[in-house]
Backbone as JSON, one array per atom type, in Angstrom:
{
  "sequence": "MGGPVDTRLLCQSWLRSPQEDSDTEEVYRPAGFAFPRRERSRAGYRFDADGTVRRVGAGATDVPEVTTGVWQVDDEDPQGVRIVVGGSPQLLEIADLTPDRLAIRRPPSTDPG",
  "N": [[-84.89, -62.38, -57.82], [-86.74, -63.53, -59.62], [-89.04, -65.44, -60.22], [-92.47, -66.08, -59.11], [-93.32, -65.65, -55.6], [-92.38, -68.3, -53.54], [-94.51, -69.79, -51.63], [-94.37, -71.97, -49.96], [-91.75, -71.94, -49.01], [-91.76, -69.46, -47.78], [-93.54, -69.67, -45.63], [-92.92, -69.79, -42.52], [-91.08, -69.0, -39.51], [-89.25, -66.02, -39.53], [-86.34, -64.3, -38.68], [-84.74, -61.19, -38.15], [-81.56, -60.42, -39.48], [-79.51, -58.24, -38.98], [-76.78, -57.74, -39.35], [-76.25, -58.7, -41.83], [-77.6, -57.07, -43.55], [-77.96, -54.79, -46.32], [-77.52, -51.71, -48.18], [-79.71, -51.85, -49.81], [-81.29, -54.01, -49.07], [-83.05, -55.84, -46.48], [-82.19, -58.48, -44.39], [-83.34, -61.68, -43.45], [-83.39, -64.61, -41.43], [-84.18, -68.13, -40.89], [-85.91, -69.02, -37.83], [-84.48, -71.0, -36.4], [-81.85, -70.59, -37.07], [-78.28, -70.31, -36.66], [-77.55, -67.73, -35.18], [-75.26, -64.98, -34.51], [-74.42, -64.21, -31.11], [-76.43, -61.87, -29.36], [-77.46, -59.01, -27.53], [-79.99, -57.88, -27.6], [-83.46, -58.53, -28.45], [-84.61, -60.06, -31.5], [-86.16, -58.69, -34.36], [-88.86, -59.72, -36.52], [-90.8, -61.9, -38.72], [-93.63, -64.08, -38.87], [-94.96, -66.18, -41.1], [-97.9, -67.8, -41.88], [-99.54, -70.57, -43.48], [-102.27, -70.23, -43.64], [-102.72, -67.59, -44.18], [-102.21, -65.87, -42.13], [-100.15, -63.5, -40.53], [-97.54, -62.78, -38.31], [-96.0, -60.12, -36.85], [-92.99, -59.49, -35.3], [-91.56, -57.43, -32.93], [-89.28, -55.4, -31.01], [-90.36, -54.65, -27.82], [-91.13, -52.03, -25.41], [-89.58, -52.71, -23.16], [-87.66, -54.31, -24.24], [-88.76, -56.77, -24.55], [-90.09, -59.17, -26.7], [-92.61, -58.01, -28.89], [-95.59, -58.92, -30.27], [-97.55, -58.58, -33.14], [-100.49, -59.3, -34.83], [-101.64, -60.06, -38.12], [-102.67, -60.13, -41.57], [-101.66, -61.76, -44.63], [-100.81, -61.9, -48.16], [-99.83, -63.02, -51.42], [-98.97, -60.51, -53.69], [-101.27, -59.35, -56.14], [-100.52, -57.88, -58.41], [-97.76, -57.84, -58.43], [-95.87, -60.53, -58.52], [-93.64, -61.04, -56.99], [-94.02, -59.75, -54.71], [-95.27, -59.39, -51.38], [-98.16, -58.71, -49.76], [-98.94, -57.3, -46.7], [-101.04, -56.75, -43.89], [-100.96, -55.31, -40.93], [-102.01, -54.4, -37.78], [-103.81, -52.67, -38.95], [-102.36, -51.28, -40.83], [-101.4, -51.26, -44.14], [-98.83, -52.86, -46.05], [-96.31, -53.38, -48.5], [-94.16, -55.95, -49.06], [-91.33, -56.36, -50.82], [-89.92, -59.06, -52.22], [-86.64, -59.89, -52.55], [-84.96, -62.06, -52.47], [-85.42, -65.48, -51.79], [-84.83, -68.32, -50.13], [-84.45, -71.61, -48.64], [-83.03, -70.9, -46.31], [-82.78, -68.13, -46.22], [-84.23, -64.95, -46.38], [-84.67, -62.1, -48.17], [-85.63, -58.79, -48.15], [-86.49, -56.09, -50.16], [-85.39, -52.82, -49.47], [-87.29, -49.83, -49.19], [-86.86, -47.18, -51.62], [-84.74, -44.46, -50.72], [-86.02, -41.39, -49.54], [-84.72, -39.23, -48.81], [-83.33, -36.18, -49.61], [-80.66, -35.64, -49.49]],
  "CA": [[-85.51, -63.65, -57.5], [-87.15, -64.05, -60.91], [-90.4, -65.96, -60.33], [-93.36, -65.72, -58.01], [-92.93, -66.04, -54.25], [-92.66, -69.69, -53.18], [-95.15, -69.68, -50.32], [-93.9, -73.09, -49.1], [-90.53, -71.46, -48.35], [-92.07, -68.28, -46.98], [-94.34, -70.0, -44.44], [-92.14, -70.16, -41.36], [-90.66, -67.83, -38.73], [-88.05, -65.37, -40.04], [-85.8, -63.3, -37.76], [-83.84, -60.22, -38.8], [-80.11, -60.6, -39.35], [-79.07, -56.92, -39.43], [-75.37, -57.72, -39.76], [-76.21, -59.06, -43.24], [-78.33, -56.07, -44.33], [-77.22, -53.9, -47.23], [-78.25, -50.46, -48.43], [-80.91, -52.1, -50.59], [-82.04, -55.16, -48.57], [-83.06, -56.33, -45.1], [-82.03, -59.93, -44.46], [-83.96, -62.48, -42.39], [-83.01, -66.03, -41.41], [-85.15, -68.93, -40.13], [-85.79, -68.9, -36.38], [-83.49, -71.94, -35.88], [-80.53, -70.25, -37.6], [-77.24, -70.08, -35.65], [-77.2, -66.31, -35.19], [-74.29, -64.54, -33.5], [-75.06, -63.78, -29.86], [-76.71, -60.44, -29.27], [-78.14, -58.66, -26.28], [-81.38, -57.47, -27.83], [-84.28, -59.49, -29.19], [-84.61, -59.85, -32.95], [-87.43, -58.45, -35.04], [-89.08, -60.71, -37.56], [-92.13, -62.22, -39.2], [-94.06, -65.47, -38.95], [-95.98, -66.33, -42.13], [-98.6, -69.08, -41.81], [-100.2, -70.93, -44.73], [-103.68, -69.79, -43.64], [-102.78, -66.16, -44.47], [-101.92, -65.09, -40.92], [-98.77, -63.07, -40.34], [-97.22, -62.18, -37.01], [-94.79, -59.28, -36.89], [-92.34, -59.44, -33.99], [-90.68, -56.28, -32.74], [-88.86, -55.21, -29.62], [-91.24, -53.78, -27.06], [-90.49, -50.98, -24.61], [-88.58, -53.27, -22.24], [-86.93, -55.26, -25.06], [-89.49, -58.03, -24.6], [-90.72, -59.2, -28.02], [-94.01, -57.58, -29.01], [-96.13, -59.59, -31.45], [-98.76, -58.02, -33.7], [-101.02, -60.25, -35.81], [-102.34, -59.5, -39.26], [-102.9, -61.04, -42.69], [-100.75, -61.59, -45.76], [-101.1, -62.6, -49.41], [-98.96, -62.64, -52.53], [-99.56, -59.38, -54.39], [-101.86, -59.68, -57.43], [-99.84, -57.18, -59.5], [-96.32, -58.11, -58.37], [-95.75, -61.86, -57.95], [-92.51, -61.07, -56.06], [-94.41, -58.94, -53.57], [-96.18, -59.94, -50.39], [-98.9, -57.65, -49.08], [-99.33, -57.61, -45.33], [-101.79, -55.74, -43.15], [-100.76, -55.55, -39.5], [-102.44, -53.23, -37.03], [-104.54, -51.76, -39.83], [-101.45, -50.61, -41.76], [-100.97, -52.11, -45.24], [-97.43, -52.72, -46.44], [-95.86, -54.31, -49.53], [-92.8, -56.44, -48.89], [-90.8, -56.81, -52.1], [-88.98, -60.13, -51.95], [-85.48, -59.88, -53.44], [-84.38, -63.41, -52.47], [-86.08, -66.4, -50.87], [-84.31, -69.68, -50.15], [-84.83, -72.22, -47.36], [-82.36, -70.31, -45.15], [-82.56, -66.68, -46.35], [-85.28, -64.09, -46.93], [-84.19, -60.72, -48.33], [-86.7, -57.87, -48.52], [-85.95, -54.83, -50.67], [-85.68, -51.6, -48.73], [-87.86, -48.79, -50.07], [-85.87, -46.16, -51.98], [-84.63, -43.34, -49.78], [-86.63, -40.13, -49.99], [-83.87, -38.18, -48.27], [-82.71, -35.5, -50.75], [-79.24, -35.5, -49.51]],
  "C": [[-86.07, -64.28, -58.77], [-88.59, -64.49, -61.01], [-91.26, -65.52, -59.17], [-92.84, -66.24, -56.67], [-93.33, -67.5, -54.0], [-93.21, -69.69, -51.76], [-94.77, -70.83, -49.39], [-92.63, -72.7, -48.36], [-90.83, -70.31, -47.39], [-92.73, -68.63, -45.64], [-93.5, -70.64, -43.34], [-91.84, -68.88, -40.58], [-89.32, -67.33, -39.27], [-87.62, -64.3, -39.04], [-84.76, -62.46, -38.47], [-82.39, -60.51, -38.47], [-79.45, -59.3, -39.81], [-77.62, -56.85, -39.87], [-75.22, -58.11, -41.24], [-76.95, -58.06, -44.14], [-77.39, -55.31, -45.26], [-78.02, -52.6, -47.37], [-79.59, -50.71, -49.11], [-81.79, -53.23, -50.05], [-81.96, -55.32, -47.06], [-83.03, -57.85, -45.19], [-82.63, -60.59, -43.22], [-83.5, -63.92, -42.54], [-84.08, -66.81, -40.64], [-84.87, -68.86, -38.63], [-84.73, -69.84, -35.8], [-82.07, -71.68, -36.34], [-79.54, -69.97, -36.46], [-76.75, -68.63, -35.74], [-76.04, -66.04, -34.23], [-75.04, -64.06, -32.25], [-75.29, -62.28, -29.9], [-77.57, -60.19, -28.05], [-79.62, -58.36, -26.46], [-82.14, -58.55, -28.58], [-84.28, -59.11, -30.67], [-86.03, -59.63, -33.45], [-87.63, -59.54, -36.08], [-90.54, -60.86, -37.93], [-92.37, -63.71, -39.06], [-95.19, -65.5, -39.96], [-96.58, -67.72, -42.01], [-99.37, -69.31, -43.11], [-101.65, -70.47, -44.79], [-103.83, -68.29, -43.9], [-102.56, -65.28, -43.26], [-100.44, -64.72, -40.91], [-98.65, -62.5, -38.93], [-95.93, -61.4, -37.17], [-94.26, -59.18, -35.48], [-91.41, -58.24, -33.96], [-90.28, -56.19, -31.28], [-89.81, -54.23, -28.95], [-90.44, -52.8, -26.22], [-89.41, -51.51, -23.67], [-87.75, -54.35, -22.92], [-87.52, -56.66, -25.0], [-90.18, -58.05, -25.96], [-92.21, -58.85, -27.96], [-94.53, -58.14, -30.32], [-97.44, -58.93, -31.85], [-99.22, -58.94, -34.83], [-101.76, -59.52, -36.92], [-102.55, -60.57, -40.31], [-101.88, -60.76, -43.79], [-101.3, -62.32, -46.98], [-100.08, -62.16, -50.45], [-99.69, -61.56, -53.31], [-100.06, -59.78, -55.78], [-101.07, -59.07, -58.6], [-98.35, -57.45, -59.54], [-96.11, -59.47, -57.71], [-94.53, -62.03, -57.03], [-92.8, -60.24, -54.82], [-95.37, -59.68, -52.66], [-96.84, -58.76, -49.68], [-99.25, -58.13, -47.69], [-100.15, -56.45, -44.79], [-101.68, -56.14, -41.69], [-101.14, -54.28, -38.77], [-103.15, -52.21, -37.88], [-103.68, -51.06, -40.86], [-101.01, -51.56, -42.87], [-99.51, -51.82, -45.61], [-97.13, -53.76, -47.52], [-94.42, -54.67, -49.24], [-92.35, -56.98, -50.24], [-89.69, -57.82, -51.83], [-87.87, -60.11, -53.0], [-84.88, -61.28, -53.56], [-85.13, -64.24, -51.44], [-85.55, -67.8, -51.11], [-84.7, -70.32, -48.82], [-84.19, -71.55, -46.14], [-82.12, -68.81, -45.24], [-83.77, -66.02, -47.02], [-84.71, -62.68, -46.98], [-85.36, -59.88, -48.85], [-86.06, -56.57, -48.97], [-86.34, -53.67, -49.76], [-86.32, -50.61, -49.69], [-86.77, -47.77, -50.43], [-85.89, -45.01, -50.98], [-85.28, -42.11, -50.38], [-85.84, -38.93, -49.46], [-83.13, -37.5, -49.42], [-81.21, -35.33, -50.62], [-78.55, -35.5, -48.26]]
}
């Protein structure tokens, strides 16, 4: 990505596009994106300019489950976004951010083999 996170681009609803994922990145598209049809709900994030983040995941009955937290650009890594949802802190490393694509780096695998 190169520079700091453009918060104007980040502040919207992003839904996971797993068919575009790679070994190193998870890909998200804006909520209005023309996704291929799928039977299950999509996970995602909603970043608001006031520092609120909503993480959307599939609940037990495949009904979206929304958890609210806070976010901010990381002080030490301008390409990182720190979120705290449900009391759990997490650093999202932004690999790519354009108006229609958000790519988050996957953490390195700790599986020895």
